[in-house]
C-alpha positions as CSV (number, residue, x, y, z in Angstrom):
1,G,-29.0,-23.2,-18.5
2,M,-29.4,-25.3,-15.2
3,E,-25.9,-25.8,-14.9
4,E,-25.1,-22.0,-15.3
5,V,-27.6,-21.1,-12.6
6,A,-25.9,-23.7,-10.2
7,R,-22.6,-22.1,-11.0
8,K,-23.4,-19.0,-10.2
9,E,-25.0,-20.3,-6.9
10,V,-21.8,-21.7,-6.2
11,A,-20.1,-18.7,-7.0
12,D,-22.1,-16.3,-4.8
13,N,-21.7,-18.7,-1.8
14,L,-18.0,-18.9,-2.2
15,K,-18.0,-14.9,-2.5
16,I,-19.4,-14.4,1.0
17,L,-16.0,-15.5,2.3
18,T,-14.4,-12.8,0.4
19,E,-17.1,-10.4,1.4
20,I,-16.5,-11.0,5.2
21,F,-12.5,-10.6,4.6
22,L,-13.0,-7.4,2.6
23,R,-15.3,-6.1,5.4
24,L,-12.9,-6.9,8.1
25,V,-10.1,-5.1,6.0
26,K,-12.2,-2.3,5.5
27,M,-12.9,-2.2,9.3
28,I,-9.5,-1.8,10.1
29,I,-8.2,1.0,7.6
30,A,-9.4,4.2,9.6
31,P,-7.8,3.4,12.9
32,L,-4.5,2.3,11.3
33,V,-3.9,5.2,8.6
34,F,-4.9,7.6,11.8
35,S,-2.8,6.1,14.2
36,T,0.4,5.2,12.3
37,L,0.4,8.5,10.6
38,V,0.0,10.6,13.8
39,V,2.4,8.7,15.7
40,G,5.0,9.0,12.7
41,I,4.4,12.7,12.4
42,A,4.5,13.4,16.2
43,K,7.6,11.7,16.3
44,L,9.1,13.8,14.1
45,G,8.6,16.6,16.4
46,D,12.3,16.4,17.2
47,M,13.1,16.9,13.7
48,K,15.4,20.0,14.5
49,T,17.5,17.3,16.1
50,V,17.7,15.4,13.0
51,G,16.8,18.3,10.7
52,R,19.0,17.8,7.7
53,V,18.9,13.9,7.8
54,G,15.0,13.9,8.2
55,G,14.9,16.1,5.3
56,R,17.4,14.5,3.0
57,A,15.8,10.9,4.1
58,L,12.1,12.1,3.3
59,L,13.4,13.4,-0.2
60,W,15.0,10.1,-1.0
61,F,11.8,8.2,0.0
62,M,9.7,10.5,-2.1
63,S,11.7,9.9,-5.1
64,A,12.2,6.3,-4.5
65,S,8.5,6.3,-4.1
66,L,7.7,7.9,-7.2
67,I,10.1,6.2,-9.0
68,S,8.3,2.6,-8.0
69,L,5.0,3.8,-8.6
70,L,5.7,5.4,-12.0
71,L,7.4,2.1,-12.7
72,G,4.4,-0.1,-11.8
73,M,2.1,2.1,-13.9
74,V,4.4,2.2,-16.9
75,L,5.1,-1.6,-16.8
76,V,1.1,-2.4,-16.6
77,N,0.4,0.1,-19.3
78,V,3.1,-1.6,-21.6
79,L,2.4,-5.0,-20.7
80,E,-1.4,-5.1,-20.2
81,P,-1.6,-7.9,-18.3
82,G,-5.3,-7.6,-17.5
83,V,-6.4,-6.6,-21.2
84,G,-7.2,-10.2,-22.6
85,L,-9.6,-11.2,-19.4
86,Q,-12.8,-9.5,-19.8
87,L,-14.7,-10.1,-16.7
88,Q,-18.3,-8.6,-16.3
89,A,-18.3,-6.0,-13.4
90,S,-20.9,-7.4,-10.8
91,G,-24.0,-5.2,-10.2
92,D,-22.7,-3.4,-7.7
93,A,-19.4,-2.5,-9.1
94,A,-20.8,-1.3,-12.2
95,D,-23.3,1.1,-10.4
96,V,-20.2,2.7,-9.0
97,I,-18.2,2.9,-12.3
98,G,-21.2,5.0,-13.7
99,K,-21.0,7.2,-10.4
100,T,-17.5,8.1,-10.9
101,G,-17.1,8.7,-14.4
102,S,-16.8,12.7,-13.7
103,F,-13.9,12.5,-11.6
104,T,-12.2,15.9,-12.1
105,L,-8.8,17.0,-10.3
106,K,-10.9,19.9,-8.9
107,D,-13.4,17.2,-7.4
108,F,-10.3,15.5,-6.3
109,I,-8.7,18.5,-4.5
110,A,-12.0,19.6,-2.9
111,H,-12.5,16.0,-1.8
112,L,-9.1,16.0,0.2
113,F,-10.5,18.1,2.8
114,P,-13.0,16.4,5.4
115,K,-16.1,18.0,6.4
116,S,-16.1,16.0,9.1
117,I,-13.3,13.3,10.3
118,I,-16.0,10.8,11.6
119,E,-17.7,10.9,8.3
120,A,-14.5,10.4,6.7
121,M,-13.8,7.5,9.1
122,A,-17.3,6.2,8.7
123,T,-17.1,6.2,4.9
124,N,-13.1,5.0,4.6
125,E,-12.2,8.1,2.9
126,V,-8.4,7.3,3.2
127,L,-7.2,10.5,2.1
128,Q,-9.5,12.7,4.1
129,I,-8.2,10.8,7.1
130,V,-4.5,11.3,5.8
131,V,-5.3,14.8,5.9
132,F,-6.8,15.2,9.2
133,S,-3.9,12.8,10.6
134,I,-1.2,15.1,9.1
135,F,-3.0,18.1,10.9
136,F,-3.2,16.4,14.1
137,G,0.3,15.0,14.0
138,V,1.9,18.3,13.5
139,A,0.0,19.9,16.0
140,C,0.9,17.3,18.7
141,A,4.4,18.0,17.4
142,S,4.3,21.5,18.0
143,I,2.6,21.4,21.4
144,G,5.3,19.0,22.5
145,D,5.2,17.3,25.9
146,Y,1.7,18.4,26.7
147,A,0.6,16.1,23.8
148,Q,2.8,13.2,25.0
149,P,-0.1,11.4,26.5
150,V,-2.1,11.3,23.5
151,V,1.0,10.2,21.2
152,K,1.5,7.5,23.7
153,L,-2.0,6.4,23.5
154,L,-2.4,6.6,19.8
155,E,1.0,4.6,19.6
156,S,-0.5,1.9,21.8
157,V,-3.4,2.0,19.5
158,A,-1.4,1.5,16.4
159,H,0.1,-1.5,18.2
160,V,-3.1,-2.9,19.0
161,I,-4.6,-2.3,15.5
162,L,-1.4,-3.8,13.9
163,K,-2.2,-6.8,16.0
164,M,-5.8,-6.8,14.6
165,V,-4.2,-6.6,11.2
166,G,-2.7,-9.8,11.9
167,Y,-5.8,-11.4,12.9
168,V,-7.6,-10.2,9.9
169,M,-4.8,-11.4,7.4
170,N,-4.8,-14.8,9.1
171,F,-8.3,-14.7,7.2
172,A,-6.7,-13.7,3.9
173,P,-6.3,-17.2,2.5
174,L,-10.1,-17.7,2.9
175,G,-11.0,-14.5,1.6
176,V,-8.7,-15.4,-1.5
177,F,-9.8,-18.7,-1.8
178,G,-13.3,-17.6,-2.0
179,A,-12.6,-15.1,-4.5
180,I,-10.5,-17.3,-6.7
181,A,-12.8,-20.1,-6.6
182,A,-15.8,-18.0,-7.4
183,V,-14.2,-16.8,-10.7
184,I,-13.0,-19.9,-11.6
185,A,-16.5,-21.6,-11.0
186,I,-18.2,-19.0,-13.5
187,H,-15.1,-18.7,-16.1
188,G,-13.0,-22.0,-16.1
189,L,-9.4,-22.5,-15.4
190,G,-8.2,-20.5,-17.9
191,V,-8.2,-17.5,-15.9
192,L,-5.3,-18.7,-13.8
193,S,-3.0,-18.5,-16.7
194,T,-3.7,-15.1,-17.1
195,Y,-2.8,-14.6,-13.2
196,A,0.5,-16.5,-13.8
197,V,1.6,-13.9,-16.7
198,Y,0.4,-11.1,-14.1
199,I,2.4,-12.5,-11.3
200,G,5.5,-12.9,-13.8
201,Q,5.3,-9.4,-14.9
202,F,5.2,-8.0,-11.5
203,Y,8.2,-10.0,-10.7
204,L,10.3,-8.6,-13.6
205,G,9.2,-5.2,-12.3
206,L,10.8,-5.9,-9.0
207,A,13.7,-6.8,-10.7
208,V,14.0,-3.7,-12.7
209,L,13.0,-1.7,-9.4
210,W,16.0,-3.7,-7.8
211,L,18.4,-2.5,-10.5
212,I,17.5,1.4,-10.3
213,L,17.6,1.3,-6.4
214,L,21.0,-0.7,-6.5
215,G,22.3,1.7,-9.3
216,A,21.5,4.7,-6.9
217,G,23.1,3.2,-3.8
218,F,26.5,2.7,-5.9
219,L,26.1,6.4,-6.9
220,F,26.3,7.4,-3.4
221,L,28.5,4.5,-1.8
222,G,30.8,3.5,-4.8
223,H,32.7,0.4,-3.8
224,R,31.3,0.4,-0.2
225,M,28.1,-1.1,-1.8
226,K,29.2,-4.5,-2.1
227,E,30.0,-4.4,1.8
228,L,26.6,-3.2,2.6
229,M,24.9,-5.7,0.7
230,R,26.7,-8.4,2.1
231,R,25.7,-7.3,5.4
232,I,22.0,-6.9,4.8
233,L,21.7,-9.8,2.6
234,Q,20.5,-12.1,5.6
235,P,17.7,-9.8,6.9
236,I,16.8,-9.3,3.2
237,T,16.3,-13.2,2.6
238,I,14.3,-13.6,5.6
239,A,12.0,-10.6,5.0
240,F,11.4,-11.8,1.5
241,S,10.4,-15.1,2.2
242,T,8.3,-14.3,5.2
243,T,6.8,-11.6,3.5
244,S,7.2,-9.4,6.5
245,S,9.7,-6.8,7.1
246,E,9.1,-6.0,10.3
247,A,10.7,-9.0,11.8
248,V,14.0,-8.2,10.5
249,M,14.2,-4.7,11.6
250,P,16.2,-5.1,14.7
251,K,18.7,-7.2,13.0
252,L,18.8,-4.7,10.1
253,M,19.6,-1.8,12.6
254,E,22.8,-3.8,14.2
255,E,24.1,-4.3,10.8
256,L,23.7,-1.0,9.6
257,E,25.5,0.3,12.7
258,R,28.4,-2.0,12.1
259,F,28.6,-0.9,8.5
260,G,29.4,2.4,10.3
261,C,26.0,4.5,10.2
262,K,25.7,6.5,13.6
263,D,23.1,4.9,16.0
264,R,21.2,8.1,16.4
265,V,20.7,8.4,12.7
266,V,19.9,4.7,12.1
267,S,17.2,4.4,14.8
268,F,15.5,7.7,13.2
269,V,15.9,6.9,9.4
270,L,15.2,3.3,9.6
271,P,11.5,3.4,11.3
272,L,10.8,6.2,9.1
273,G,11.7,4.1,5.9
274,Y,9.4,1.4,7.2
275,S,6.6,3.9,7.3
276,F,7.4,5.9,4.5
277,N,9.5,4.0,1.8
278,L,7.7,0.7,0.7
279,D,8.9,0.7,-2.8
280,G,8.1,-2.9,-3.5
281,S,4.5,-2.5,-2.0
282,M,3.8,0.6,-4.0
283,M,5.0,-0.6,-6.9
284,Y,2.7,-3.7,-6.4
285,M,-0.1,-1.0,-5.6
286,T,-0.1,0.6,-9.2
287,F,0.4,-2.6,-10.8
288,A,-2.6,-4.3,-9.1
289,S,-4.9,-1.7,-9.1
290,L,-4.3,-1.1,-13.1
291,F,-4.3,-4.8,-13.5
292,I,-7.8,-4.8,-12.0
293,A,-8.7,-1.5,-13.9
294,Q,-7.8,-3.6,-17.2
295,V,-9.6,-6.8,-16.2
296,Y,-13.1,-5.1,-15.5
297,D,-12.1,-2.6,-18.6
298,V,-13.1,0.8,-16.4
299,P,-12.3,4.3,-17.4
300,L,-9.2,4.3,-15.5
301,A,-7.5,1.5,-17.5
302,H,-7.5,4.1,-20.4
303,D,-7.3,7.3,-18.6
304,L,-3.8,8.6,-18.0
305,P,-4.9,11.8,-16.0
306,M,-6.9,9.6,-13.6
307,Q,-4.1,7.4,-13.3
308,L,-1.5,9.9,-12.4
309,T,-4.1,11.2,-9.7
310,M,-4.2,7.6,-8.4
311,L,-0.6,7.6,-8.4
312,L,-0.6,10.7,-6.1
313,T,-3.2,9.1,-4.1
314,L,-1.4,5.9,-3.2
315,M,2.1,8.0,-2.6
316,L,-0.1,9.2,0.5
317,T,-2.2,6.3,1.3
318,S,0.5,3.9,1.1
319,K,2.3,5.9,3.9
320,G,-0.4,4.2,6.1
321,I,1.1,0.3,5.8
322,A,3.3,-0.5,8.3
323,G,5.7,-3.5,7.5
324,V,2.5,-5.9,7.9
325,P,2.5,-8.8,5.4
326,R,-0.3,-8.3,2.7
327,A,-1.1,-4.8,4.4
328,S,-1.0,-3.3,0.8
329,L,-4.1,-5.4,0.2
330,V,-6.0,-2.9,2.7
331,V,-4.5,0.2,0.8
332,V,-5.4,-1.1,-2.6
333,A,-8.6,-1.9,-1.7
334,A,-9.4,1.6,-0.2
335,T,-8.0,3.4,-2.9
336,L,-9.4,1.6,-6.0
337,G,-12.9,2.2,-4.3
338,M,-12.2,6.0,-4.8
339,F,-11.6,5.4,-8.6
340,G,-14.6,3.5,-9.7
341,V,-13.1,0.0,-9.7
């Protein structure tokens, strides 16, 4: 009756905050992915000097990333935090779900390659931007010095965009407030308990992930693992509490060199790890994406091949997140769109 109409109106007005926030997020996706990826790849240009190290590092990053994405996916499918919470998809979402029902591997592969980079950026097709950026970066690397000005320019663009990400993320509390308040206005406070369960399960997942990674470290380092942990405990604590890993990078470099790593190797592998190896974020991405899919009960929640496709997508798109607080939100927002959520 009247009350319901009033509640819906309040919810709609609150959603404006969320809408603005999401628009701001979408605004920075394309330039962020493009500039960070191109610079990352172009800087690998002197891969010959670091050859073996680079290969090994990437292999480790890829496998660690895959483990964490898979772990997130498995946990979400087993624990099903979103299943009890049946929210109706709002009009626009329902429309998208209808359109993306027929998402096959063939479509996916054809869709990878952009017809036009301008179009890809205009419509925020993240994967297409990634493909273009890889080509661009590799081309820069192979030209060498001649491409330096472009790489330098994109590096400063990347810094500017990251600064912008900072500004946009200041908006996040408002956007999140709008979203949560709108949901509570319509569905009541019960929603929060589902959310608490979800966060609890995510932390459980993080703990499992840590055990796996520490185990892997122990395999390679044996008893020196203890010393390494002692050295990096403080930077890790700071990073965890501020949710920004960028802040502790200099300190981490210093501690790793004291641990006995060559400075050349550290200054190459650590920044690379920062842009390629974000296991916590990556686990969060599969976790969050599938949680949302379960809540809205879209095909993705029950479709394993589609989930694996999404996993590979995240594997690529997540390479664009620098160690910015809450930047995984940007990637989740971008990727979910492709899978009809």
